[in-house]
N, C-alpha and C positions, 0 to 999 in steps of 0.2 A: 431112575425111580425104582425103589425096592419092589420085588415081586409080591403079589398078593395071593393069598389062599382063596381061590375062586368060590369055595363054599362058604367061608366065614368072613371074608373081606379083611383079613389081617395080613400085613406085610411082614417081612422077616424081622424087622426091628420091633414091631409090636409083639410078635410071638416071643422074641427073646425077653422082652420086659415081663410079659405075662408068666413065662416059665420061671424066670428069676424070682419073681414075687411069690409064686406058688412054692418053689423049693425052699425059699427062705422061711416060709411059714411064720413070718412076723413082719411088721412094718419096716421098710428100708427108706433111707434118705435118697433123694435123686442122685446125689454124688455116689452113694454105694451102688445104686442100680447102674449108673453109667460105667463105673469101674468093673462090675461083674459082667456087664454085657460088652465091654470093650468099645463103647461109643463115647463120642464127645458129650459133655454135659448139655450143651445146647440142643443136640439131636435128641438126647434122652428126654429133656424137658418138653420138646415139641411133641414127641410121641406119647408121653405120659399125659399131657394135656388133651390129646385126641382120645386116648383110652378113657380118661376121666369123663370127657364129654359123651362118650358112648355108654358110660355106666359100668365099665369093667373094673375100674380102679378108683379108689378113694384116697385123696391126699388131704393132709391137714398140717398147718404150721405148728411146729414145736420149736420154740426158741427162734433161732435164725435158720432153721432147716425146714424143708417140706417133706414130711414123712408120708410114704405111700404104701398102700396095701390093696390086696384084691378085694373087690366088692362083690364079685360073683360067687355064688355058692356051689355051682357045678364044678366038676373036675376040669382043670385046664386041659388035660389030655383029651377029654371028650369035646370040649369047646373048640380046640384047635384041630380036631380030627386025627388025634394021635400023631401029630407031626412035631413032637417036642424033642426028638433025638437029632 
């Protein structure tokens, strides 16, 4: 099981997804996120669904893709406690 940040409740995969979306500064498909994070598509889908449920990520269908972007307005660095490196 991936380690969680005890202060915020994010594991390493969730942090990678949040940072990737923050740095992209535009919506990305789940495939793009999985490639940039080096995760399997299924793993990426699972964590994106969790982040979406927690209200941090918003996804919408565009054609046959699911495009995702950050829903949060605060800095990801601040949200993750500056653990983005």
